[in-house]
C-alpha positions in Angstrom: 0.0 0.2 -0.1 3.1 2.1 0.4 2.3 5.8 1.0 -1.4 5.2 1.4 -0.9 3.1 4.2 -1.3 6.4 6.4 -4.6 7.6 4.7 -7.0 6.5 7.6 -4.8 9.0 9.8 -4.6 11.7 7.4 -8.4 11.3 6.8 -9.3 11.4 10.5 -7.0 14.4 11.1 -8.7 16.3 8.2 -12.4 15.6 9.5 -11.7 16.6 13.0 -9.0 19.4 12.4 -7.4 18.4 15.8 -4.7 15.7 16.1 -5.8 15.0 19.5 -9.6 14.5 18.2 -8.1 12.4 15.6 -6.1 10.2 17.9 -9.0 9.7 20.1 -11.3 8.7 16.8 -8.8 6.3 15.8 -8.0 5.0 19.5 -4.2 5.7 19.3 -2.1 7.8 21.5 -1.5 11.6 20.3 2.3 11.1 20.0 1.8 8.2 17.8 -0.6 10.0 15.4 1.9 12.9 15.5 4.8 10.7 14.8 2.7 9.0 11.5 2.0 12.5 10.3 5.8 13.5 10.6 7.0 10.4 8.9 4.4 10.8 6.0 5.2 14.6 5.3 8.9 13.9 5.6 8.8 10.8 3.1 6.6 13.1 0.8 8.6 15.9 1.3 5.5 18.3 1.7 3.5 19.4 4.5 -0.1 18.1 4.6 -1.7 20.3 7.5 -0.8 24.0 8.4 0.1 23.9 12.0 0.0 27.5 12.5 -3.8 27.6 12.2 -6.0 26.5 14.7 -8.1 24.3 13.9 -5.7 22.5 11.6 -6.3 23.4 7.9 -5.3 20.6 5.2 -2.9 22.1 2.5 -3.2 21.4 -1.1 -0.8 18.7 -0.7 -3.0 17.1 1.9 -6.1 17.4 -0.4 -4.2 15.9 -3.3 -2.9 13.1 -1.0 -6.4 12.2 0.3 -7.9 12.1 -3.6 -5.3 9.8 -4.5 -5.6 7.6 -1.7 -9.4 7.4 -2.2 -8.5 6.6 -5.8 -6.0 4.0 -4.7 -8.7 2.3 -2.4 -11.3 2.0 -5.3 -9.0 0.4 -7.5 -7.6 -2.0 -5.1 -11.0 -2.7 -4.1 -12.1 -3.7 -7.7 -8.9 -5.8 -8.1 -9.9 -7.7 -4.9 -13.2 -8.1 -6.4 -12.3 -9.7 -9.6 -9.8 -11.9 -7.8 -12.6 -12.9 -5.5 -14.4 -13.9 -8.7 -11.9 -15.8 -10.1 -11.7 -18.0 -6.7 -15.1 -18.6 -7.2 -16.3 -16.8 -4.1 -14.0 -18.3 -1.6 -12.8 -15.1 -0.2 -13.8 -11.5 -0.6 -15.7 -8.6 0.8 -19.2 -7.4 0.1 -20.6 -4.2 1.3 -24.4 -3.6 1.3 -26.1 -0.3 2.1 -29.6 1.1 2.8 -31.4 3.2 5.5 -31.7 1.4 8.6 -35.5 0.4 8.2 -34.7 -1.0 4.8 -31.8 -3.1 5.9 -34.0 -4.3 9.0 -37.1 -5.0 6.4 -35.4 -6.6 3.5 -32.1 -8.0 4.3 -32.1 -10.6 7.5 -33.4 -13.8 5.4 -30.8 -12.9 2.5 -28.0 -12.2 4.9 -28.5 -15.5 6.6 -28.6 -17.5 3.4 -25.8 -15.9 1.8 -23.3 -16.3 4.9 -24.1 -19.9 5.0 -23.5 -20.5 1.2 -20.5 -18.2 0.9 -18.6 -18.3 4.3 -15.6 -16.9 3.1 -16.9 -13.6 1.7 -16.9 -10.8 4.6 -20.3 -9.1 4.6 -20.6 -5.7 5.8 -24.0 -3.9 6.2 -23.8 -0.2 6.4 -27.0 2.0 7.5 -27.5 5.6 6.2 -29.7 8.1 4.7 -30.2 7.3 0.8 -28.2 10.4 -0.5 -25.0 9.5 1.7 -25.5 5.7 0.6 -25.8 6.7 -3.1 -22.6 8.8 -3.1 -20.8 5.8 -1.2 -22.1 3.6 -4.0 -20.6 6.0 -6.6 -17.3 6.3 -5.3 -16.8 2.4 -4.6 -17.5 2.4 -1.0 -20.6 0.3 -1.3 -21.3 -2.4 -3.8 -25.0 -2.5 -3.8 -27.7 -0.9 -1.8 -31.5 -0.8 -1.0 -33.8 1.9 -1.8 -37.4 3.0 -2.9 -38.5 4.8 -6.0 -35.6 7.4 -6.8 -35.0 10.0 -9.5 -33.3 8.0 -12.2 -29.1 8.7 -12.3 -27.2 7.4 -15.2 -24.7 6.9 -13.0 -26.7 4.2 -11.1 -28.4 1.1 -12.2 -31.8 0.1 -10.8 -33.0 -3.3 -10.7 -36.5 -3.8 -9.3 -36.9 -6.2 -6.4 -40.5 -5.8 -5.4 -43.6 -3.5 -5.0 -45.2 -3.1 -1.7 -48.1 -1.3 0.1 -47.6 1.4 2.9 -50.3 1.1 5.7 -51.7 3.8 8.2 -50.7 2.6 11.9 -53.3 3.9 14.3 -52.8 3.8 18.3 -54.5 0.4 19.0 -55.8 2.2 22.2 -57.5 5.0 20.3 -61.4 5.1 20.3 -61.7 6.1 16.6 -60.6 2.5 15.6 -64.2 1.3 17.0 -65.7 3.4 14.5 -63.5 2.3 11.9 -63.6 -1.4 12.5 -65.1 -2.4 9.4 -62.3 -0.9 7.1 -59.3 -2.4 9.3 -57.1 -4.5 7.7 -56.0 -7.6 9.8 -52.5 -7.9 10.6 -52.7 -11.5 10.0 -53.5 -10.9 6.4 -50.3 -8.9 6.0 -47.9 -11.4 7.7 -49.5 -14.1 5.5 -49.2 -12.2 2.5 -53.1 -12.4 1.7 -53.0 -8.6 0.5 -50.9 -9.5 -2.3 -53.6 -12.0 -3.7 -55.4 -11.2 -6.7 -58.9 -11.8 -5.0 -58.3 -10.0 -1.7 -60.4 -7.3 -0.9 -58.7 -4.4 0.5 -61.2 -1.9 2.2 -60.0 1.7 2.0 -60.4 4.1 4.9 -61.3 7.8 4.4 -58.0 9.6 5.4 -60.0 12.8 6.3 -61.6 10.7 9.1 -58.0 11.5 10.9 -58.2 15.2 10.4 -58.2 15.9 13.9 -55.5 13.4 15.1 -52.0 13.7 15.7 -49.2 12.4 13.1 -45.8 11.0 13.5 -44.1 12.6 10.6 -40.6 11.4 8.8 -38.7 14.1 7.1 -39.2 15.1 3.3 -35.9 13.3 2.3 -37.5 10.1 3.2 -40.1 8.1 1.0 -42.4 7.5 3.8 -42.3 11.2 4.7 -43.0 12.3 1.2 -45.8 9.7 1.1 -47.8 11.1 4.1 -47.5 14.7 2.7 -49.1 13.2 -0.6 -51.8 12.1 1.8 -52.2 15.4 3.4 -52.2 17.2 -0.1 -55.0 15.0 -1.7 -57.2 15.6 1.4 -56.5 19.0 1.7 -55.5 19.5 5.3 -52.5 19.4 7.5 -52.4 17.9 11.0 -53.3 20.0 13.9 -50.4 18.3 15.9 -47.4 16.3 14.7 -44.4 14.6 16.2 -41.2 14.8 13.6 -39.1 11.4 13.9 -35.7 10.6 12.5 -36.5 6.5 11.8 -39.6 4.5 10.8 -38.9 2.3 13.7 -39.2 5.0 16.1 -42.5 6.5 14.5 -43.8 3.0 14.8 -42.9 2.6 18.5 -44.5 6.3 19.0 -47.8 5.0 17.6 -48.1 1.9 19.8 -47.4 4.1 22.7 -50.7 6.0 21.6 -48.8 9.3 20.6 -49.9 9.5 16.9 -50.7 7.9 13.6 -47.6 6.5 11.4 -47.1 5.0 8.1 -45.3 1.4 7.9 -44.3 -0.5 4.8 -45.8 -4.2 4.1 -42.3 -5.6 4.4 -41.5 -3.9 7.7 -44.6 -5.4 9.2 -43.9 -8.9 7.8 -40.3 -9.2 8.6 -39.6 -7.2 11.7 -40.7 -9.7 14.3 -43.0 -7.2 16.0 -44.8 -8.4 19.2 -47.5 -5.8 19.1 -49.3 -4.3 16.4 -51.1 -1.0 15.7 -54.6 -0.8 13.8 -54.0 -1.0 10.2 -55.5 0.8 7.4 -55.1 1.5 3.7 -56.0 5.2 2.9 -54.8 5.2 -1.0 -53.5 2.3 -3.0 -51.8 4.8 -5.5 -50.2 7.0 -3.0 -49.4 4.1 -0.4 -47.3 2.1 -2.8 -43.8 2.0 -3.9 -41.3 0.0 -5.6 -38.1 -1.1 -4.1 -34.9 -1.7 -6.1 -31.3 -2.9 -5.8 -29.0 -0.1 -6.9 -25.6 -0.1 -7.7 -23.1 2.2 -9.5 -23.2 1.5 -13.5 -19.8 2.8 -13.8 -18.1 0.5 -11.8 -17.5 -3.3 -11.9 -20.4 -5.3 -9.9 -18.5 -8.4 -8.3 -19.7 -12.0 -8.3 -20.4 -11.9 -4.8 -23.0 -9.0 -5.2 -24.4 -10.5 -8.1 -25.0 -13.7 -6.2 -26.4 -11.7 -3.2 -28.8 -9.9 -5.6 -30.1 -13.2 -6.9 -30.9 -14.4 -3.4 -32.3 -11.0 -2.5 -34.9 -11.4 -5.1 -35.8 -14.8 -4.6 -36.6 -14.0 -1.1 -38.5 -10.8 -1.9 -41.0 -12.6 -4.4 
């Protein structure tokens, strides 16, 4: 690896702009980190950080170093993927990304099957928001990620995995459920996959029935957050009270606690092994539906391990 063996140290200093903070992040001593930096600068014959500034400021030479270190890591990763393929997937590494709720909903069964079939492949699961995950896929840090409907990007390739429904989750203790009993969807029908049957009759609830209720909303950069906003827009009202949550699982637990109404996907309900469930309704089959894709860079080599993982994933999500 040569010069780039110290890349993680330089990256940490660049991010924290402080050697002490970087050393703590890297779990090494400050003198050891300072020594690594000094040796690298002496070897390269340049200064990587301007120490006259506080916080530390990376120099142009430091920026170039990190840029080439990133390129080296990407190239080395692609090389190892090719070698892994030649070795019939006996060794290698595969990194799968997605929002935490996606990873919980769609991956466990596939991960279990993949690791049993290919025990020599080191599998890493990365949680994050979709914009960050997409960027990591484009720069080679992630091989494959799971995402809902996205704007088509020519740098990314999309393969459809499934289409699923999104249900309204109403606190089970709310009295409104008694009045709407006839349009509730039994959780057993979702768990057994009955709602996907051609002959299944899915009752619809009038979303306006919840006009005076509190809602648990996710931010607009999440598909579930966008879906709820579309429902409000179509029915021409905004909730009188709302709680903003960061994660789908948080919103779900807030609903169970009686705080407000949330949205949850069919896959999450089926695959998350919940012990308790809210009352479930379908508000709009057009708005409350989404496609899920396996996404990867169209400009980088897709490893045999990634292809094998995607094949297992498709089979499990049918």
